[in-house]
C-alpha positions in Angstrom: -9.9 5.7 -10.4 -7.0 5.5 -7.6 -5.9 8.8 -6.5 -2.2 8.5 -7.1 -1.3 11.2 -4.8 -2.7 9.1 -2.0 -1.7 6.0 -3.5 1.9 7.0 -3.8 3.0 9.4 -0.6 6.5 10.5 -0.1 7.5 8.9 3.3 9.2 10.8 6.0 11.0 8.5 8.1 13.6 8.1 10.8 15.7 5.4 11.7 15.0 1.8 13.0 14.3 1.5 16.9 13.3 5.0 16.6 13.8 7.6 19.5 11.6 10.6 20.2 14.1 13.1 17.8 13.6 10.3 15.1 9.7 10.1 15.4 9.1 14.0 15.8 11.2 15.1 13.3 9.7 13.0 10.6 6.1 14.3 12.0 7.3 17.9 11.9 8.9 17.9 8.4 6.0 16.0 6.9 3.7 19.0 8.4 6.3 21.5 6.9 6.3 20.4 3.3 2.6 19.8 3.6 1.8 23.2 4.8 4.2 24.6 1.8 1.4 22.7 -0.4 3.3 19.4 -0.7 0.5 17.4 0.3 1.8 13.9 -0.4 4.3 13.9 2.3 3.5 11.2 5.2 5.1 10.5 8.4 6.2 7.1 9.0 8.1 4.9 11.5 10.3 1.7 11.4 9.6 0.2 14.9 7.7 0.4 17.9 7.3 4.0 19.4 8.9 3.9 22.8 7.2 4.8 26.1 9.0 8.2 26.4 7.7 9.1 22.8 4.4 7.5 23.4 3.8 9.6 26.4 4.9 12.9 24.5 2.7 12.1 21.7 -0.3 11.6 23.9 0.5 14.8 25.6 0.3 17.1 22.5 -2.5 15.1 21.1 -0.6 13.7 17.8 -1.2 10.2 17.0 2.0 7.9 16.0 3.1 7.7 12.3 1.8 4.6 10.3 4.8 2.1 10.4 6.3 0.6 7.2 8.4 -2.3 7.0 10.0 -1.7 3.5 10.1 0.6 0.7 10.3 -2.1 -2.2 8.6 -1.5 -5.4 5.1 -2.7 -5.2 2.4 -3.1 -7.9 0.6 0.1 -6.6 3.5 2.2 -7.7 3.2 1.0 -11.3 1.3 3.1 -14.0 -0.9 0.3 -14.7 -4.2 0.3 -16.5 -7.3 1.2 -15.3 -9.7 -0.1 -17.9 -13.6 -0.3 -17.4 -14.5 -3.5 -15.1 -17.4 -5.2 -16.8 -20.4 -6.8 -14.6 -21.0 -10.3 -15.1 -24.4 -9.8 -16.4 -23.4 -7.6 -19.4 -24.0 -9.0 -22.6 -21.1 -10.2 -25.1 -22.1 -7.6 -27.4 -21.7 -4.9 -24.8 -18.4 -6.1 -23.9 -17.1 -6.1 -27.5 -18.4 -2.7 -27.7 -16.6 -1.8 -24.6 -13.4 -3.1 -26.1 -13.8 -1.3 -29.4 -14.1 2.0 -27.4 -11.0 1.5 -25.5 -7.9 3.2 -26.2 -5.3 1.2 -28.0 -5.0 -2.4 -28.1 -8.1 -3.1 -25.7 -8.2 -6.7 -26.1 -8.4 -7.8 -22.3 -11.2 -6.7 -19.8 -11.6 -7.9 -16.2 -14.9 -9.3 -15.2 -16.4 -9.0 -11.8 -19.4 -10.0 -9.8 -21.8 -8.1 -7.9 -19.5 -7.6 -5.0 -17.0 -6.3 -7.2 -14.7 -9.3 -6.7 -12.9 -10.7 -9.9 -14.5 -13.7 -12.1 -12.2 -13.8 -14.7 -10.9 -11.7 -17.7 -12.8 -11.9 -21.2 -10.7 -11.3 -24.2 -11.4 -10.6 -28.0 -10.4 -14.3 -28.3 -12.7 -15.5 -26.2 -15.5 -13.6 -28.2 -14.3 -14.7 -31.4 -14.2 -18.4 -30.0 -17.9 -18.1 -28.9 -19.0 -16.7 -32.1 -17.5 -19.7 -34.1 -18.8 -22.1 -31.6 -22.3 -20.6 -31.9 -22.2 -21.0 -35.6 -21.6 -24.9 -35.0 -23.8 -25.1 -32.4 -26.6 -22.5 -32.1 -28.6 -23.8 -29.2 -28.6 -21.3 -26.7 -29.3 -21.9 -23.0 -31.3 -19.2 -21.0 -30.6 -15.9 -22.6 -32.2 -13.4 -20.0 -35.4 -11.8 -21.5 -34.2 -8.5 -20.6 -30.7 -8.7 -22.5 -32.6 -10.1 -25.4 -35.0 -7.3 -25.9 -32.2 -4.7 -25.3 -29.8 -6.1 -28.2 -32.5 -6.3 -30.5 -33.8 -2.9 -29.6 -37.1 -4.6 -29.7 -40.5 -4.5 -28.4 -41.5 -7.4 -26.1 -45.1 -8.5 -26.5 -45.8 -9.3 -23.1 -48.5 -11.4 -21.7 -47.3 -11.3 -18.1 -46.3 -14.7 -18.5 -43.5 -14.5 -15.8 -40.8 -15.8 -18.5 -37.4 -14.4 -17.4 -35.2 -16.2 -19.8 -35.4 -18.3 -23.0 -33.6 -21.3 -24.2 -33.7 -23.2 -27.8 -31.9 -23.7 -31.0 -31.7 -20.6 -33.1 -33.2 -21.0 -36.5 -33.9 -18.3 -39.2 -37.0 -19.2 -40.8 -37.4 -18.8 -44.5 -40.8 -19.0 -46.5 -41.7 -22.6 -47.3 -42.7 -23.3 -50.8 -45.6 -26.2 -51.2 -45.0 -27.2 -47.6 -46.1 -26.4 -44.1 -43.6 -25.0 -41.6 -42.7 -27.0 -38.8 -40.6 -26.1 -35.8 -39.7 -27.9 -32.5 -40.7 -26.5 -29.5 -37.3 -25.7 -28.1 -36.4 -23.3 -30.9 -35.7 -19.6 -30.9 -37.2 -18.5 -34.4 -35.9 -15.4 -36.2 -38.8 -15.0 -38.8 -39.9 -12.1 -41.5 -43.3 -10.9 -42.3 -44.6 -14.1 -43.9 -47.7 -15.1 -41.7 -47.7 -18.8 -42.4 -44.3 -18.9 -40.6 -45.5 -16.7 -37.6 -48.5 -19.0 -37.4 -46.7 -22.4 -37.7 -44.0 -21.0 -35.1 -47.1 -20.0 -32.8 -48.6 -23.5 -33.4 -45.6 -25.4 -32.3 -45.3 -23.3 -29.2 -41.8 -22.4 -29.8 -39.8 -20.7 -27.0 -39.5 -17.6 -28.8 -40.1 -15.9 -32.0 -38.3 -12.8 -33.3 -40.2 -11.1 -35.8 -37.8 -8.7 -38.1 -38.6 -5.4 -39.8 -42.6 -5.9 -39.5 -45.0 -5.4 -37.1 -46.9 -8.2 -35.2 -50.8 -8.5 -35.1 -51.7 -8.4 -31.6 -54.7 -10.5 -32.4 -52.3 -13.6 -32.7 -51.3 -13.4 -29.1 -54.3 -15.6 -28.2 -52.4 -18.6 -30.2 -49.3 -17.5 -28.6 -49.5 -19.8 -25.4 -45.9 -20.0 -23.9 -44.1 -18.3 -26.8 -42.2 -15.2 -26.3 -42.7 -12.7 -29.1 -40.2 -10.0 -29.9 -40.3 -7.5 -32.9 -37.3 -5.9 -33.9 -36.4 -3.4 -36.8 -33.1 -5.6 -37.7 -33.0 -7.9 -40.4 -32.7 -11.5 -39.8 -29.0 -11.9 -40.0 -28.5 -9.2 -37.9 -31.0 -10.5 -35.3 -29.7 -13.8 -35.4 -26.0 -12.3 -34.4 -27.6 -10.2 -31.7 -29.4 -12.9 -30.1 -26.0 -15.0 -29.8 -24.4 -12.0 -28.5 -27.2 -11.4 -25.6 -25.6 -14.1 -23.6 -24.1 -12.7 -19.9 -20.3 -12.4 -20.6 -19.9 -14.6 -17.7 -20.9 -17.5 -19.7 -17.9 -17.3 -21.9 -15.0 -16.8 -19.4 -12.4 -19.3 -19.7 -12.7 -22.0 -17.4 -9.0 -22.0 -16.2 -8.0 -20.0 -13.3 -7.0 -16.5 -13.6 -3.5 -15.4 -12.5 -4.1 -12.0 -10.7 -2.0 -9.6 -8.3 -2.7 -7.3 -5.4 -1.6 -3.9 -4.9 0.7 -4.8 -2.1 2.5 -7.4 -4.0 6.2 -6.8 -4.7 7.4 -6.3 -8.5 10.1 -8.6 -8.1 7.5 -11.2 -7.2 5.5 -10.2 -9.7 8.0 -10.3 -12.5 8.8 -13.7 -11.8 5.3 -14.9 -11.9 4.6 -13.5 -15.1 7.7 -15.2 -16.6 5.9 -18.5 -15.6 2.7 -17.9 -17.5 1.7 -16.5 -21.1 -1.1 -14.2 -20.2 -0.7 -10.7 -21.7 -2.7 -9.1 -19.2 -3.3 -9.5 -15.3 -6.2 -8.0 -13.1 -4.9 -6.1 -10.0 -6.9 -6.4 -6.9 -7.2 -4.3 -3.8 -7.0 -5.4 -0.3 -10.7 -6.3 -0.6 -10.1 -8.3 -3.8 -11.9 -5.9 -6.1 -10.6 -5.2 -9.2 -8.8 -1.8 -9.8 -6.7 -2.2 -13.1 -4.8 -4.5 -15.2 -1.1 -5.1 -15.4 0.7 -5.9 -18.6 4.7 -6.9 -18.8 5.6 -3.7 -20.3 4.3 -1.9 -17.3 7.3 -3.8 -15.3 10.2 -2.4 -17.4 10.2 1.1 -15.8 8.5 0.9 -12.4 8.1 4.1 -10.5 9.9 4.1 -7.3 8.9 5.0 -3.8 9.9 8.3 -2.6 11.5 8.6 0.7 13.0 11.3 2.9 15.6 10.4 5.6 15.5 11.9 8.9 17.7 11.7 11.9 20.0 9.1 9.9 21.9 8.5 7.0 23.3 4.9 7.4 21.8 1.9 5.5 21.9 -0.4 8.3 19.6 1.9 10.3 17.2 2.7 7.7 14.2 1.3 5.9 14.4 -2.2 4.2 14.6 -2.1 0.4 16.1 1.6 0.4 18.1 0.8 -2.7 14.7 0.3 -4.5 13.6 3.7 -3.4 14.2 7.2 -4.6 15.6 9.3 -1.8 14.6 13.1 -2.2 16.2 14.3 0.9 18.3 13.7 4.0 17.8 16.1 7.2 20.3 14.8 9.8 22.8 15.6 12.6 25.1 12.4 12.6 28.1 11.6 10.9 27.6 11.1 6.9 27.6 7.4 6.4 27.0 5.0 3.5 23.8 6.1 2.1 24.3 6.6 -2.1 21.9 8.1 -4.2 21.8 8.0 -8.0 20.9 11.7 -8.6 21.5 14.9 -6.6 19.5 15.4 -3.4 18.8 18.1 -0.9 20.9 17.0 2.3 20.7 19.0 5.4 23.4 17.8 7.9 24.3 20.2 10.9 26.4 19.9 13.9 23.5 20.3 16.4 22.2 18.2 19.2 18.8 17.1 17.6 17.3 16.8 14.1 14.3 18.6 15.6 16.3 21.6 16.0 17.1 21.5 12.1 13.4 21.0 11.3 12.2 23.8 13.6 14.8 26.2 11.7 13.2 25.2 8.4 9.8 26.2 9.8 11.4 29.7 10.8 13.4 30.0 7.5 10.2 29.2 5.5 8.0 31.8 7.4 5.7 28.9 8.6 4.3 29.0 12.1 3.9 25.4 13.7 0.8 24.9 15.4 0.8 24.3 19.2 1.1 20.4 18.7 4.0 20.4 16.3 5.9 23.3 18.3 5.5 21.4 21.5 6.8 18.1 19.9 9.8 20.0 18.4 10.5 21.6 21.9 10.2 17.4 23.5 12.5 16.2 20.9 15.1 18.5 21.2 15.0 18.5 24.9 15.2 14.4 24.6 17.9 14.3 22.3 20.4 16.8 24.0 19.4 15.3 27.5 18.0 18.7 28.7 21.2 20.6 26.7 23.7 18.5 29.1 24.7 16.2 26.0 28.1 17.1 24.5 26.2 17.4 21.3 24.0 20.2 22.6 24.6 23.7 21.1 23.4 27.2 22.0 21.3 26.8 18.9 19.4 23.8 20.4 18.3 25.8 23.3 17.4 28.7 21.4 15.1 26.6 19.1 13.6 24.9 22.0 12.7 27.9 24.0 11.0 29.3 20.8 9.0 26.4 20.4 8.0 25.9 23.7 6.7 29.5 23.7 4.8 28.7 20.7 3.3 25.6 22.5 2.8 27.4 26.0 5.0 25.2 27.7 8.1 25.3 30.1 11.1 23.9 29.2 11.8 22.5 32.8 8.6 21.0 33.3 8.7 19.3 29.9 12.1 18.0 30.8 11.0 16.7 34.2 8.1 15.0 32.4 10.2 13.3 29.4 12.9 11.7 31.6 10.8 10.6 34.7 8.8 8.1 32.9 12.1 6.6 31.4 12.8 5.1 35.0 10.0 2.8 35.4 11.1 -0.5 37.0 8.3 -2.7 36.0 8.6 -2.2 32.0 9.9 -5.3 29.9 13.8 -5.5 30.1 14.4 -6.5 26.2 11.6 -3.7 25.2 13.9 -1.3 27.4 17.0 -2.3 25.8 15.7 -2.1 22.4 13.4 1.1 22.9 16.2 3.3 21.6 18.8 1.1 19.8 21.2 1.6 16.9 23.7 -0.9 15.5 27.1 0.0 13.7 29.3 -1.9 11.6 32.7 -0.1 12.2 35.9 -1.6 10.3 34.1 -4.9 10.0 33.2 -5.2 13.7 29.4 -5.1 14.8 28.5 -2.7 17.5 25.1 -2.6 19.1 24.0 0.3 21.5 21.0 0.8 23.6 20.3 4.0 25.4 17.9 4.9 28.5 17.6 8.4 29.4 16.7 9.0 33.1 16.9 11.1 36.2 18.2 8.7 38.8 19.8 5.5 37.4 19.8 3.8 41.0 16.5 2.2 40.3 17.6 0.8 36.9 20.8 -0.5 38.1 18.8 -2.7 40.5 17.8 -4.6 37.4 21.1 -5.1 36.1 21.4 -8.8 35.9 18.2 -8.8 34.1 19.4 -6.2 31.5 22.6 -8.2 30.9 20.9 -11.4 30.6 18.9 -9.7 27.8 21.6 -8.0 26.1 23.6 -11.4 26.0 20.5 -13.0 24.3 20.6 -10.2 21.9 23.9 -9.9 21.2 24.1 -13.7 20.3 20.9 -13.3 18.0 22.4 -10.4 16.0 25.8 -11.5 16.2 27.4 -8.3 17.7 30.9 -8.3 18.8 29.9 -5.8 21.5 26.7 -5.0 22.8 26.3 -1.8 25.2 23.4 -0.1 27.0 23.9 3.4 28.3 21.8 4.4 31.4 22.4 8.0 31.1 21.5 9.8 34.3 20.7 13.6 33.6 21.5 14.7 37.3 24.7 12.8 37.9 25.8 13.9 34.0 27.1 10.7 33.1 26.4 7.2 31.8 26.3 3.9 33.8 27.6 1.6 30.8 26.5 -1.8 31.0 28.5 -4.3 28.5 28.4 -7.6 27.1 30.7 -9.3 24.6 34.4 -7.9 24.0 35.0 -6.2 27.5 38.7 -5.8 26.7 38.2 -3.7 23.8 35.7 -1.4 25.8 38.2 -1.3 28.8 40.9 -0.3 26.5 38.9 2.2 24.5 37.5 4.2 27.6 40.5 3.6 29.8 38.4 1.8 32.6 38.1 -1.3 34.7 34.9 -3.1 34.2 33.1 -4.7 37.3 30.1 -6.9 36.9 29.7 -5.9 33.4 29.2 -2.5 34.4 31.3 1.0 34.7 30.4 4.6 35.3 31.5 7.1 32.7 31.3 10.7 34.1 30.3 13.2 31.5 29.5 10.8 28.7 26.0 11.4 27.8 26.3 11.1 23.8 26.4 7.7 21.9 27.2 9.3 18.5 29.8 11.7 20.0 31.4 9.8 22.7 30.8 6.3 22.5 31.1 5.4 18.7 33.8 7.7 17.8 36.0 6.2 20.7 35.6 2.7 19.6 36.0 3.8 16.0 39.4 5.1 16.8 40.4 2.1 18.4 38.9 -0.1 15.6 40.0 1.9 12.9 
């Protein structure tokens, strides 16, 4: 049985190219909801963790969230059936009885080998066809002796012959009048209590004799040679049917290839494949190709959608792929309201503060949940990072208050935390493309495509030595993603301003900020915020 709470978690995810505030707010919100008894919340991320964020996570001993690539509906999200999975060694009779015990119309059962991997699907039609074929051709090949004795509820008169299976043409023997009974040696004889028939069968050294409703004279064992002798309480007709049904179920599996699906397959793809086939049921396999259930077409009619909580964003272009197929449960954000739409009312918390971590920290306080040291430390770091140590124009007094409270719980100094956060960002040997995209967002404003990366640092001088390298990478990215303008903000905490690197439509940038750009670079004093100073300024011009 699959644990559906584990199978279908509620993902808490920030935006693509996540920054520290995005990663931390996802981790902290999931921790809060789980602490309140909602054990299904799982933090997730949509991109690579930046060096800054990785450093902070390592400092507080918290692993990075799992990475997800989309929230499209998958087979694992369906309420598929979970019938018994038959071993390939069970008898046809056992398969039939299992179908009869099943709820509803249990006409399909998966069959697996010893390793649990799929061998095929057996149906009531397969069993019926086998039964009819056996009536026309009653020769049965290698019935396991264990199966035979079990099905017949019989006793094996064992002489330690080492025989493990019997083969032969099934024959119900009746008393002969005025003639001696005779049998070919490759025969499975079903007999009654007539001693002449039993004697004749033993003399012919038949493969097996099944004696119905009577005891066997053990003295005749000396004449048995290689014949397997079984006594059963059933009558001859019933015994004959049970012998046929002793065949392992794997023998009657169709020779055609079985169409199967995996838990991670997308429902849209599955629906398309089922339309091309005429099967009524399809086995579902896990990542190890082991059978976990079966799928019918009606399961595809109303699939369960993945459930997500969005933090630190509410724009489709910045969110997880396939969001239109998911159910959004909540949005926790501090950005402008954008274009995410929902089919039903949801919980939305959007506040004009400097960091989403400030909102999540407040929610811990409101709900009376004390975060542990690691979560508190992460929240303090997330606030410091996103407010650029409270120097960003988006920073509010509440950001500082909540950062101080979280730092106190974590036993941290905000000043030391700030130095630790911003110093690694100025590393001069990191990959230029990775640095440009580490904290990167793109926007569509009045039909114009805008991309903005941001690197926060204590001293931008070292980074500016790599300006030509950054500009070359930026132009490459701009062409690849078809941006009208691509900007890189080298935000200097000490200078309280930003060295702005630009490629694309430079005239628009100059007009928007009333500056003259030289060598694709200009210093913007007092500009620290992407969302509050860069995007709104260009939006006014383009709007």
